[in-house]
C-alpha positions as CSV (number, residue, x, y, z in Angstrom):
1,X,19.5,-11.8,1.2
2,X,16.7,-11.5,3.6
3,X,14.0,-14.2,3.8
4,X,10.7,-13.5,2.1
5,X,8.1,-11.6,3.9
6,X,6.6,-13.2,7.0
7,X,3.9,-11.6,9.2
8,X,5.9,-12.7,12.2
9,X,8.8,-10.3,11.6
10,X,9.6,-8.4,14.8
11,X,11.1,-5.1,13.8
12,X,12.6,-4.5,17.3
13,X,11.7,-3.9,20.9
14,X,11.7,-0.2,20.4
15,X,9.2,-0.4,17.7
16,X,6.8,-2.6,19.8
17,X,7.1,-0.2,22.7
18,X,6.4,2.7,20.3
19,X,3.1,1.1,19.0
20,X,2.0,0.3,22.5
21,X,2.7,3.8,23.8
22,X,1.0,5.9,21.1
23,X,-2.6,6.4,22.2
24,X,-3.7,7.6,18.7
25,X,-2.1,4.6,17.0
26,X,-3.4,1.3,18.4
27,X,-5.9,-1.0,16.7
28,X,-8.7,-0.3,19.2
29,X,-8.5,3.4,18.7
30,X,-8.1,3.0,14.9
31,X,-11.4,1.0,14.9
32,X,-13.2,3.5,17.0
33,X,-12.0,6.4,14.8
34,X,-12.0,5.1,11.3
35,X,-14.2,2.0,11.1
36,X,-18.0,2.1,11.5
37,X,-19.9,-0.6,13.3
38,X,-20.9,-2.3,10.1
39,X,-17.3,-2.4,8.7
40,X,-16.9,0.7,6.6
41,X,-13.4,2.3,6.7
42,X,-13.8,6.1,6.6
43,X,-11.4,8.6,5.0
44,X,-12.3,11.8,6.7
45,X,-9.9,13.9,4.7
46,X,-11.7,13.0,1.5
47,X,-15.3,13.9,2.5
48,X,-15.7,10.8,4.6
49,X,-15.7,8.5,1.6
50,X,-14.7,4.9,1.7
51,X,-12.6,3.2,-1.0
52,X,-11.5,-0.3,-1.9
53,X,-7.9,0.6,-0.8
54,X,-9.1,1.5,2.7
55,X,-11.2,-1.6,3.0
56,X,-8.2,-3.7,2.0
57,X,-6.0,-2.0,4.6
58,X,-8.7,-2.5,7.2
59,X,-8.7,-6.2,6.5
60,X,-4.9,-6.4,6.8
61,X,-4.9,-4.5,10.1
62,X,-7.7,-6.7,11.5
63,X,-5.6,-9.7,10.4
64,X,-2.4,-8.4,11.9
65,X,-4.2,-7.8,15.2
66,X,-5.9,-11.3,15.2
67,X,-9.3,-9.7,15.2
68,X,-11.5,-12.1,13.1
69,X,-14.8,-10.5,14.0
70,X,-13.6,-7.1,12.7
71,X,-12.2,-8.8,9.6
72,X,-15.5,-10.4,8.9
73,X,-17.4,-7.2,9.4
74,X,-15.1,-5.3,7.1
75,X,-15.2,-8.0,4.5
76,X,-19.0,-8.2,4.6
77,X,-19.4,-4.4,4.1
78,X,-16.9,-4.5,1.3
79,X,-18.6,-7.3,-0.7
80,X,-22.1,-5.9,-0.1
81,X,-21.3,-2.4,-1.1
82,X,-18.2,-2.4,-3.4
83,X,-18.3,-5.8,-5.1
84,X,-21.1,-4.7,-7.3
85,X,-19.6,-4.9,-10.8
86,X,-20.1,-7.7,-13.3
87,X,-16.7,-9.0,-12.4
88,X,-15.3,-9.9,-9.0
89,X,-13.4,-6.6,-8.7
90,X,-14.5,-3.7,-6.5
91,X,-15.9,-0.3,-7.2
92,X,-13.2,2.0,-5.9
93,X,-15.2,4.8,-4.3
94,X,-18.3,5.0,-2.1
95,X,-19.6,8.1,-0.4
96,X,-22.2,10.9,-0.5
97,X,-23.7,11.5,-4.0
98,X,-24.9,14.9,-5.3
99,X,-28.5,14.0,-4.3
100,X,-27.4,13.5,-0.6
101,X,-27.6,9.7,-0.8
102,X,-24.7,7.4,0.1
103,X,-23.6,4.8,-2.4
104,X,-21.0,4.0,-5.0
105,X,-19.6,7.1,-6.5
106,X,-17.4,5.6,-9.2
107,X,-17.8,2.0,-10.5
108,X,-14.3,1.9,-12.0
109,X,-12.0,-0.2,-9.9
110,X,-8.6,0.7,-8.4
111,X,-6.2,-2.3,-8.6
112,X,-4.5,-1.6,-5.4
113,X,-7.8,-2.1,-3.6
114,X,-8.4,-5.4,-5.4
115,X,-4.9,-6.6,-4.7
116,X,-5.0,-5.7,-1.0
117,X,-8.4,-7.3,-0.4
118,X,-7.3,-10.6,-2.2
119,X,-4.0,-10.6,-0.3
120,X,-5.7,-10.1,3.0
121,X,-8.2,-12.9,2.2
122,X,-5.4,-15.4,1.4
123,X,-3.5,-14.6,4.5
124,X,-6.7,-14.9,6.6
125,X,-7.6,-18.3,5.0
126,X,-4.1,-19.5,6.1
127,X,-4.3,-18.0,9.6
128,X,-7.8,-19.1,10.5
129,X,-8.1,-22.2,8.3
130,X,-11.2,-20.8,6.5
131,X,-11.4,-22.0,2.9
132,X,-14.2,-19.6,1.9
133,X,-11.7,-16.7,2.3
134,X,-9.4,-18.4,-0.1
135,X,-12.1,-19.1,-2.6
136,X,-13.2,-15.5,-2.5
137,X,-9.6,-14.4,-3.0
138,X,-9.2,-16.7,-6.0
139,X,-12.2,-15.2,-7.7
140,X,-10.7,-11.7,-7.3
141,X,-7.2,-12.8,-8.4
142,X,-8.6,-14.5,-11.5
143,X,-10.4,-11.3,-12.5
144,X,-7.4,-9.2,-11.8
145,X,-5.5,-11.4,-14.2
146,X,-8.3,-11.5,-16.7
147,X,-9.2,-7.8,-16.9
148,X,-6.2,-5.8,-15.6
149,X,-3.1,-7.5,-17.0
150,X,-1.3,-5.5,-19.6
151,X,1.9,-6.0,-21.6
152,X,3.8,-2.8,-22.2
153,X,7.1,-3.2,-24.1
154,X,8.5,-6.3,-22.5
155,X,6.8,-5.7,-19.1
156,X,3.8,-7.7,-17.9
157,X,2.1,-5.7,-15.3
158,X,-1.3,-4.9,-13.6
159,X,-2.9,-1.7,-14.8
160,X,-4.1,0.8,-12.2
161,X,-7.8,0.3,-13.2
162,X,-10.0,-1.3,-15.8
163,X,-10.0,1.9,-17.8
164,X,-8.3,5.3,-17.9
165,X,-4.6,4.6,-17.8
166,X,-3.6,2.9,-21.1
167,X,-2.7,4.7,-24.3
168,X,-1.5,3.5,-27.6
169,X,2.1,4.5,-27.0
170,X,2.2,5.3,-23.3
171,X,1.0,3.3,-20.3
172,X,0.9,4.7,-16.8
173,X,1.5,2.9,-13.5
174,X,1.2,3.8,-9.9
175,X,4.3,2.6,-8.0
176,X,2.2,2.4,-4.8
177,X,0.3,-0.4,-6.5
178,X,3.3,-2.7,-7.1
179,X,2.6,-5.0,-4.1
180,X,5.2,-7.7,-4.6
181,X,4.3,-9.9,-1.6
182,X,0.7,-10.1,-2.9
183,X,1.8,-11.2,-6.3
184,X,3.9,-13.9,-4.7
185,X,0.8,-15.2,-2.8
186,X,-1.3,-15.0,-5.9
187,X,1.2,-17.3,-7.7
188,X,0.4,-20.0,-5.1
189,X,-3.4,-20.1,-5.9
190,X,-3.8,-19.0,-9.5
191,X,-1.7,-19.0,-12.7
192,X,1.8,-19.5,-11.3
193,X,3.7,-18.5,-14.4
194,X,1.7,-15.4,-14.9
195,X,2.1,-14.1,-11.4
196,X,5.7,-14.9,-11.1
197,X,6.4,-13.0,-14.3
198,X,4.2,-10.1,-13.0
199,X,6.2,-10.2,-9.7
200,X,9.5,-10.1,-11.6
201,X,8.4,-7.3,-14.0
202,X,6.9,-5.2,-11.2
203,X,10.2,-5.5,-9.3
204,X,12.1,-4.5,-12.5
205,X,9.8,-1.5,-13.0
206,X,10.6,-0.3,-9.5
207,X,14.3,-0.8,-10.1
208,X,14.2,1.3,-13.2
209,X,12.0,4.0,-11.5
210,X,14.8,5.6,-9.6
211,X,14.8,9.3,-10.4
212,X,16.8,12.3,-9.3
213,X,20.0,12.3,-7.2
214,X,18.0,10.6,-4.5
215,X,17.0,7.6,-6.7
216,X,13.3,7.7,-5.7
217,X,10.3,6.3,-7.5
218,X,7.7,8.8,-8.7
219,X,4.1,8.4,-7.6
220,X,3.3,7.7,-11.2
221,X,5.6,6.4,-13.9
222,X,5.1,5.7,-17.6
223,X,6.4,3.1,-20.0
224,X,7.0,4.7,-23.4
225,X,9.2,3.4,-26.2
226,X,10.9,1.0,-23.9
227,X,11.8,3.7,-21.3
228,X,10.5,4.1,-17.7
229,X,9.8,7.8,-17.2
230,X,8.1,10.0,-14.7
231,X,4.4,10.5,-15.5
232,X,4.8,14.2,-14.5
233,X,1.3,15.2,-15.7
234,X,-0.1,12.8,-13.0
235,X,2.5,13.5,-10.3
236,X,6.2,14.5,-10.6
237,X,6.9,13.6,-7.0
238,X,7.8,10.9,-4.6
239,X,5.0,11.4,-2.1
240,X,1.5,10.2,-1.1
241,X,1.5,7.2,-3.5
242,X,5.1,6.0,-3.8
243,X,5.7,6.0,0.0
244,X,4.0,2.6,-0.1
245,X,6.8,1.1,-2.3
246,X,9.4,0.7,0.5
247,X,6.7,-0.6,2.8
248,X,5.8,-3.4,0.5
249,X,9.4,-4.1,-0.4
250,X,10.2,-4.5,3.3
251,X,7.3,-7.0,3.7
252,X,8.6,-9.0,0.7
253,X,12.2,-9.1,1.9
254,X,13.4,-7.3,-1.2
255,X,16.7,-6.1,0.3
256,X,18.3,-5.5,-3.1
257,X,15.5,-3.3,-4.5
258,X,14.9,-1.7,-1.1
259,X,18.6,-0.6,-1.0
260,X,17.7,2.0,-3.6
261,X,16.3,4.1,-0.8
262,X,19.8,4.3,1.0
263,X,20.6,7.7,-0.5
264,X,17.2,9.1,0.6
265,X,17.7,7.7,4.1
266,X,21.1,9.4,4.2
267,X,19.5,12.7,3.1
268,X,16.9,12.3,5.8
269,X,19.5,11.6,8.5
270,X,21.7,14.5,7.4
271,X,18.8,17.1,7.2
272,X,17.0,15.8,10.3
273,X,13.6,15.7,8.8
274,X,11.5,13.7,6.3
275,X,9.9,15.9,3.6
276,X,6.3,15.3,2.6
277,X,7.3,15.2,-1.1
278,X,10.3,15.3,-3.3
279,X,9.9,16.7,-6.8
280,X,11.8,14.3,-9.0
281,X,11.7,16.6,-12.1
282,X,13.2,19.8,-10.7
283,X,14.9,18.2,-7.6
284,X,13.2,20.5,-5.1
285,X,12.4,19.1,-1.6
286,X,9.3,20.3,0.3
287,X,10.0,22.2,3.5
288,X,6.8,20.7,5.0
289,X,7.4,17.6,7.0
290,X,5.7,14.3,6.1
291,X,3.0,12.9,8.4
292,X,3.7,10.2,11.0
293,X,2.9,7.3,8.7
294,X,5.6,8.3,6.2
295,X,8.1,8.4,9.1
296,X,7.1,4.9,10.2
297,X,7.4,3.5,6.7
298,X,10.9,4.9,6.3
299,X,11.8,3.7,9.8
300,X,10.9,0.2,8.8
301,X,12.9,0.7,5.6
302,X,15.9,1.9,7.6
303,X,15.5,-1.1,10.0
304,X,15.5,-3.6,7.2
305,X,18.7,-2.0,5.7
306,X,20.5,-2.2,9.0
307,X,20.3,1.5,9.8
308,X,19.2,0.9,13.4
309,X,20.0,4.3,14.9
310,X,18.2,6.1,12.2
311,X,15.3,3.6,12.3
312,X,14.9,4.3,16.0
313,X,14.9,8.0,15.5
314,X,12.3,7.8,12.7
315,X,10.0,5.5,14.8
316,X,10.3,7.9,17.7
317,X,9.4,10.9,15.5
318,X,6.5,8.9,14.1
319,X,5.2,8.0,17.5
320,X,5.3,11.7,18.5
321,X,3.6,12.9,15.4
322,X,0.8,10.4,15.2
323,X,-0.7,11.7,18.4
324,X,-1.3,15.0,16.6
325,X,-3.0,13.3,13.6
326,X,-6.1,11.7,15.1
327,X,-8.3,12.0,12.0
328,X,-5.7,11.3,9.3
329,X,-6.8,7.9,8.0
330,X,-3.9,7.4,5.6
331,X,-1.1,8.4,8.1
332,X,-2.6,6.2,10.9
333,X,-3.0,3.3,8.4
334,X,0.6,3.5,7.3
335,X,1.8,3.9,10.9
336,X,0.0,0.7,12.0
337,X,1.1,-1.2,8.8
338,X,4.7,-0.2,9.3
339,X,4.9,-1.0,13.0
340,X,2.6,-4.0,13.1
341,X,3.4,-7.7,13.2
342,X,1.6,-11.0,13.1
343,X,2.5,-14.4,14.5
């Protein structure tokens, strides 16, 4: 069993050289491209909006690169512009409104953003010895527990948002929101029993969400009558959302749960490419290749599972592809998260 997630994990010399040699994938270039001077993380492929998820990732990347001034700028913009609800959670979307003004577009939250921001704040409080970061995180964690906790069948989980995902008989969950290392950190500063159960049940949901011959989690799954099923109306694929599941599992040291991706890695190795999506209902695999960030995530997954030759190949492909994706916020973010480290 691997040890729990530590920021200081060094994935390998080849990985470090990869990050250093990719001009479109270093922290300085990322800041210049995707982060405004006042700390707003911009998603160009979605009409230059900003969202709580992106702000959370920006905080984590600043932390991973030891850049406290950037961390504080991103946090300041986030609190001033997104933490505008009556609770401590964050409006998920900020951008250009129909009248041409720029402000909050949707006041509903997205729990992945709330979780990422709180997680980054707790890590920053430990790294820089700054109690106000911990206090801010505790307020967010408390309200995640108070307003987003849901019990479905015998699972205790965090719902994707304050409203919009819970039905009387069917509750939907985004597998990319199941951030186990964050829940472990939350247990240290909030209701320990609650968060340890949430951690356990989130892991259990992922273990049951292994669909098709490749045993992959769907972007969206549903709990219905005690069964974990693909929420096909939302997304029948392993793709844009679920690609984060192996990243978070690798951070948490969840080697047992991560091993579910072994069959997929074997498929990738035998076919010589990583598809952008796999349809888990009809079994079809996209011909289109995934972006660089997906390659980096699966490279990290392969590394953690001891598939070193495959990991090296995936990281090399990621490094080559990322130079051709200069404006792709999500791919660049995943690339840096998957190849980064922190002392």
